[in-house]
Structure formats: structure tokens, C-alpha cells
N, C-alpha and C positions, 0 to 999 in steps of 0.2 A: 053799868053792868050789861053783859050780853045774855039775853034770855034764851031759853031753849028753842023758842019759836024762830029766833033769828039764825039759829044753827041748823035748822031742819033741812034746808036745801044742801048745805055743805055736807051734812051727815049722810044724806041720801046718795050724793055723788061719791063720797069716799067709801061708803059701803059697797057701791058697785065696783069701784076700782080695787077695793080690797079683795074682792072675789076673783080678780084677774092675776093676783100675785102668784108666783110659782110656789109650789109646796115642796116639802122635804123629799117626797118620792120622785119629783121631777129632777131635783138635783142629784139624787142617788142614781137615777138612770143615766144622767148625763156624765156623771163622774167616771163612768166606764170608757168614755171616749177621750183618748189622749190627744189625738191630732186636732189642730186648729180647724181645718176645713171640715172635718167630720163632725166636730162639736158644733160648728156653726150650722151645718145642715140639720143636725138633730134638734138643736135648740130652737130653730125656726118653726118646728112643728109643735112647740110647747107654748106655755103662757109667757115665755120670755121673748116671743116674736116681736112685740113692739119695741124692744130695746135694739133690735138687730136690723130694722128695716133699711137703714142706710149703710150697713156694714156688709162688705162682700169678702170673698175669699182672697181678693187682692188688696184689701185695706191694709195699710201699714199700722204699726203700733201707735204711731202719732195720730193717724186717722181714728183709731179705736178710742183713744183717750178723748179726743176732741168731740167726736160724735156722741159718745155716751154722756159726756158732761153737758153737751147742748140738750140732749134728750132729758136729762134730769132737771136742768134749769126750766125746761118747758113744762115738766110735770109740776114743779113747785109753783110756777107762775099760774098754772091752771087751778091749783088748789086756792091760791090767793084770790082768784076771781070768784070762787065759790063762797068764801067766808065773808062775814060782815066787815065793812071797812075798818072798824076799830082793831080787828085782828090782823089786818094785812101787813103792817110793818113787821110784826113778829114772824109771820109766815115767810115773807120775803127774806128775812135775815137767815133763815135756814139754808139759803143758797151758799152762805159763807162756810157752812160745814164742809162743803165739797173741797174747799181750798185748804183746810187746816192741815192735813197731812203733808201736802206739798210745801206749805208755808213753814211748818216746823222743820222740814228737811232743809229748806233754803236758809232759814234763820240760824240753823246750826252749822252752816258752812258747806252744805252739800253743793256739788257742781250742778249748775242749771242744766236740765235736760231739754232736748229740743222742743218738745211739746209745751213746756212751760213758757217758752218765749212767745207762744201764740195765744196763751190764756189771758184774757183781758185783765183779770185781777192779779195775775202773777208776772206778766211780761216785764213791767217796770222794775220789779224786785229781782227777777232772774237776770236782768241786763246789767246789774252792777256787781261790784265786788262784795264778798260776804260781809265785810265790815260796814258797808253802807246800807245794807238791806233793811235794818230796823228803821232807819231814818226815812227811807223811801216808803216803807209800809205806813208810817205815821202820816204820810201826805196823801194816801190814796183812799179808795172806797172802803178798805178794811182798817181805817185809822183807829176805829174804836177798839180793835184788838191790840193795837200798838200802845194805846193809852192805858190799857189795863194794868193791874198790879203785876209787875215783872216777876214776882215770886210765884205767880199762878201759871198753870199750863195754858195753852192756847184755848182749849175747850172750856176751861174755867172762865177765861176772859170773854169768850163767846157767850157763855151763859149770863154773865153780868149784863151785857148789852141786850140780850134776848129778853131778860126780865124787864129792862127799862122800856122796851118796845111793846110789852103787853099792856092791854087796857086794864082798867079797874075790874077785878073779878071777885066773885064770892070766895070766901075763905076756903071752902071745900074744893072749889075748882082750882085754886092756886096750889093747895096741898097735892092734888092729883097731878098737876103739871110738874111740881117738884119731884114727885115720885118717878116720873119719866126721866128727869135729869139724873136722879140717883141710879136708876137702872143702867143708863148709858155710862156714867162715870165708873160704876162698879165693874162693868165689862171691860172698859179701857184700863182700869187699874189692874185687873187680873191679868190681862194680856201683857201689860208693861212689866209686872212683877215676874212673869214667867218668860220674858222675851228671849232669854238665852237658851231656854229648853223647849220653847213652844214649837210643836209640830203642826203640820197641816191639819191633822185630825183634831188636835187640841183647839186650834183656831176655829174649826168648824163647830166644835162642841160649845165654845163660848158664844159664837154667833147664833147658833140655834137656841141656846138658852135665852139670849137677849130677844131674839125674834119671838119666841113663845111668850115671854113676859110682856112684850109690847102688844102682841095680838090679844092677850088677856085684857090689857088695859084698854085697847081699842074697843073691845066688845062691852066691857064693863062701864065705860065712861060715855055712854050713849048721850048725845046732845050736850056734850061738854067740850070745851076747847081741848082738853086732854085727848079726846078721840081724834081730833084733827091732827094734832102733833104726833100722836102714836102712829097714825097712818103715814105721815111724812117720814118719820124715822124708819118705818118698814120699807118704804120706797127707797130711801137712801141705802139701807142695808142690801136691798136687792141690787141696786146699782153697783155697790162695792163688790158684791159677789160675781155679778156678770163681768165687771171689769177685770177682776182677778182671774176668772176662768179663761177669758179671751186672751189677755196679755200674757199669762203664764204659758199658754199653748202657742201663741204667736212667736214667742221668743225662740222656741225650738223648731218652728216650722220652716223648712227650706223655702226660700223665695219670699218670705214675709219680712219686710224691712222694719 
């Protein structure tokens, strides 16, 4: 079992990091800036600055993808250093969440995008024909996802492996971790069910609802593993929102490749 005392250091560090996440008013202010370069300039004056340190007005869409993903991997690795060793395998496995949307796209036959060919966990899959991708996935770092029940979604397969990587926990702690999983699955299910009619506003509402629920869990599960994973999920949500804001603007910005 992981006692509360063993999580005290990680809790203190994640509390500090939680205070640096951007809030809804920040995003509301930034939403008024449609141009890529203007958004970048404004966002650098907010809590989003750490995401943007290596991104400039001449960064390509390929650069943005790569740099943001590297930044997120670094943040997850940082949290893994804070937690007790028994929790590290499960924390490290959250890195795979970054790849799931791209993996789903590739496994369903999508044309490989240029940035995917440079991603360490995607490049071998992106390099082959669609019919060969599942076999290549089964040989790489994400093989656990390939081995999962083919009737499950990728996130469901990810969850099976995540549970296997968790240490022995008190029943209540496991119940709280499963609640986090349900919150994420519910948000994904809602987005998928409304995919054909989902507007930007609707996506934002779903994301904010999930963010608020995770923030509640982070505060309520003090000195529990659930607090650590709620924080990680909030960081991943912020990554996804920063990525979407930058890439959607870069697509329409003259001179951005």
C-alpha cells in the first residue's frame, strides 16, 4: 500500500503546479484573438507561457506538434520523479494517452501526416501501409494496446494496461481512481455520440465540464493517488487545448507552413 506520508512530496509539488494552470477567464480572453502571431504574443503573457517557450512566430505546424508533445512528456516525467517508485509505471503510462488520437486515425487508414513520421512511437506505424499498421503496433512500445480486446476502443485498452501497472491500493483509493476513468470515458462518449453535430462551443462545454470535475477530484482526494492522476489529466487537457488553439490558427496564418 502507498501511505499518505509517501505521497506528501508529490502532493505538494502537484498543488504548486495546479496553481499555474490557465483558468477559464484566460481562455475567454485569448479566444478573441484569431491570428496565430497575435494569439502567441498574448498567450505568452498568461499562465500558458511555459508551453510556448520554444514556439515562435515562424514555427511550422510540424514544429508546434513536436514541441508541445515534448513539453508534455517532460511534465509527465517530472511528476513520475515526484511520486513513490510503486506508482511510477502507471504515471509513465499516461504518456501513451498523447498518442491515442493519432493511433486511432492511423489504424483506421488515415494518411500519415508529416509530423507523425518524426514521432518516436508513431513513426514506424506511419511508415507502413494501413493494412500493416496493427501488426507494427503489436511490436513496438505500445504493444499492450495492440494486444487488448479488439472490441474495445483504444482508451479502454489503455485503461486495462494502466490498471495492471498500478500498485496494490486501498479499496477506497481504487474506487476514486476508477471515478477518474469514468469521468474521462463519459466525456469521450458524449463527444463521439455528437460528433456529426458537435460545434466548437459544444466541445468547449464538454472540456470545461470535465476540467471542473477533475479539479474537484484533485482537491477532494488529497494525499491519494487519484489526486496525482487528476493533476496529470488536467495537464493533458491543457496541452490539448493549447495545441488546438495554436494549430487551428496556424492553418490560416499566411507564411506558417
